Steps between C-alpha positions, in 0.01 A plus 500: 500500500635844408379852567559724196538877528629702203693203356641412846389175659568351843573132539389508866245785509362402842824623663407855399232495770787547747533858371185582696703449818721803425244763608433297817872492579520878451203561733647272767840673471366852552273401788777312676747788463246744632451296818866413559668831426711590808431820686757724668404754766656845491454780745512746211463474119659838440839366390363192319276706277809683370662179372436462122347173386751289301438344159506157667200606703297537185632182343483270801215296356663437159649162607153377587359597160800340327434179693133519398599542134746210528226274634268606214762437232588159648132401507467587130819305425360193679184523284730439197409779251539411134485743206360379167617658176237441233511587132457389142734437211313594182612373162331649196523348154383757247333448164608657171203619298489636144180692429442478122241750375339530158481866387362448150229732367224254587585548870312832472171315453221630722367173645705588811486828691642730372667256259689171515849649530409750772316230696797263469745767618285575803467134599872433443586797721289352782666163444844662542384661825421154640853368445779557751828318440462396135690637204256615231566614144277640226498394133270667246419376153292541187671421167828489691591459865742685724578537868340807651652433844754229597454287812499721807383519860457876472126492441471879478725505196315203351162669543639820351601308186154340497326839497704598193370204299253589223376353178696605191845478661572209263374417151158338524465121501500208744827310535427262787805281428737795510338621821553164671857480374574846638355402838708180500809703423432713809465193726726230362814603692317538831610266779169502690291184495173669397492687169171619355373674187155660512399573140195710419370531144174560316572359155633235269870445435563668163854634516851429624779262412454259792223240509310520832521122553875507442532788745298303756730198457800724570323635808440147621871422457583782741225393746298813427127477564270699269158633599306630201203736511266559208337843529168576327129454533324219320334600175573848371670808642551859392844508334690813396521546125711763326294708255581813293325695775688342791436203729153349483364211709313223324358166618725213401519132605736417786755245383746349750709192423397321819622159378850639452504674839374186672774289339771749598387498864449123517846431361668701776280405796310828498135579439286685246239757603235691310418849621174642365479815714695709753382305802590163348844629398570617855389165647736318260803697617391447861489125440845500341624705795373228737645217290844659467578606854856543621620204703575605857656263752482596867712324760417582861753472778495535879829513690516480879752692709551433872488823702534375859874577496443872452249511787734297721786742434278798582396337823858421603616852410230656716585261784872573471441876492277472806770314692768753402291803599380338824857435610656830387345847466151388605609276787281514809669532838374282785 
């Protein structure tokens, strides 16, 4: 049985009850001294009153209090105090994530609010906010693909690059194979165990030099998992169309190569999702966030340290000081 108080435990806590005897000893001491103090009769106090009181007169009771402290310290020492040092060793294994974002002209379609690209950027920004120790990079693509931001743990810089993304930065098209290859190139030299590509697109692969299946096979070789997200409502959506008078929005059928995206994900151990509105897109990224959590190992420890020696030393010091003072400057004459 132990009594714990602020990480200090006592092996024999019942001994601490003896501390209650200290006030009783003090009361007995003062009452006894009051009754047994010797009295001396003088015919006149005139000369005695002129004698200054010495320092020893004020300190005469110090030996008693030192003895009382010594007894208290020795009682605590006999109760065997033990200090426990508790803590945790935390090991964090981060994840490297390449966010691959389609910025082709069709990403301005109005089946999302305000459009697909703006909705994707908003959801991706929230996804970044939920990560803590992972390195995240950003790849954008349309007819070609390039790295907008390399892998980083500086999420403020990453989000700043994300805000700068807009449709028209690259020649229009949809090069899914090139996009995957660029993401693989960002992750292939990473030494972490978990490497992930999250690819978001709204179209069919119609450009690029790299076949998407070939790119997925390369990703698999480097143990890179690919999550693919097809963005677009089912049926038709209002797509931007360039006219002599500017951009006009017209209803057009939504075409996403879901078979291809499913194969790419399945080959690498990932998963394909279809987002048909803002809410569904956000729930997809939340699910991926739960699936790809950083591995954290916590090892707890509790070390015991015996403290009775310190209390014993204090007690002996007080006792020794009491003996020295009682037999020198504070010695009582018979």
